[in-house]
N, C-alpha and C positions, 0 to 999 in steps of 0.2 A: 648691574643689569647686563645681560647677554643679548646680543643682536645677531640673528641668523636669517639667511634667505629661506624662502619657501622650500626650495629643493633640499637644503640642509635640514630643515625642520622635519620634512618627510623622511629623510634618510636616518635621522638620529632622534626620532621622537621619544623613545624610551629614555635616552640619556638626558634629554631636555626635561622630561617629567621628573627625573631624579633631582635635577637642579631646582625645579619648582618646589618639590617636597622639602628641599633644604632651605626654602625661604626666598629663593631668587625669582625674579620675574624675567621672562624671555620675550624680547620683541622680535616679531617675525616681519621680514621686509620683502618687498617685491620691487625690483629695480631701484634698490637703495631707499625706498620710501616705506616707512612703518605702516603696516596694514593690520596687525593684530598683536595682542599681548597675551602670552601664556602665563597664567598665574594661579595661585591656589584658590580653591573654592572656599568662600567664607561662610561659615555656618550662620544660619538665621538665629536670632535670639529666641529662646523658648517663650511660648505664649503663656501668660499667667492669668487665668480667669479671675475676675474680681479686681484687677489692678486699678480700675478707675472708680471703684466703690467709694462713695462719698464725694467724688469730684464732679459727677454728672447728676443733674436733677431734672426729672421730667414732671411737669405738673399734670393735673388731670386732663387738661385740654388736649394734651398730646394724643390721648386715646379716643377722643371724640371723632365721629365721622367727618371726612372732609366735605366742604361745600360742593354742590353739584358742578359748578363751573370749574373748580380745581380738579375734581375727578376726571372731567372730560379732557382737561389739559394733559393730565398724566396718561390718559388712555389714547391720546392722539386724535380725538374726534373734533 
């Protein structure tokens, strides 16, 4: 892991990005105190529709209207 000052990070940002692309993390410091980490962006896993099929069950009561008191609570009245 490389550690650089804010000034050095501004001066050599392209070089530091190359290090990150190579798999290294770069710590950016101010007055010798770590303030940020420059690292690779991690891709989010792809969403898969239907992934929970068969694991979640809603009975018919789920689709019934809410009681008036609960509706008022949701609406903030």
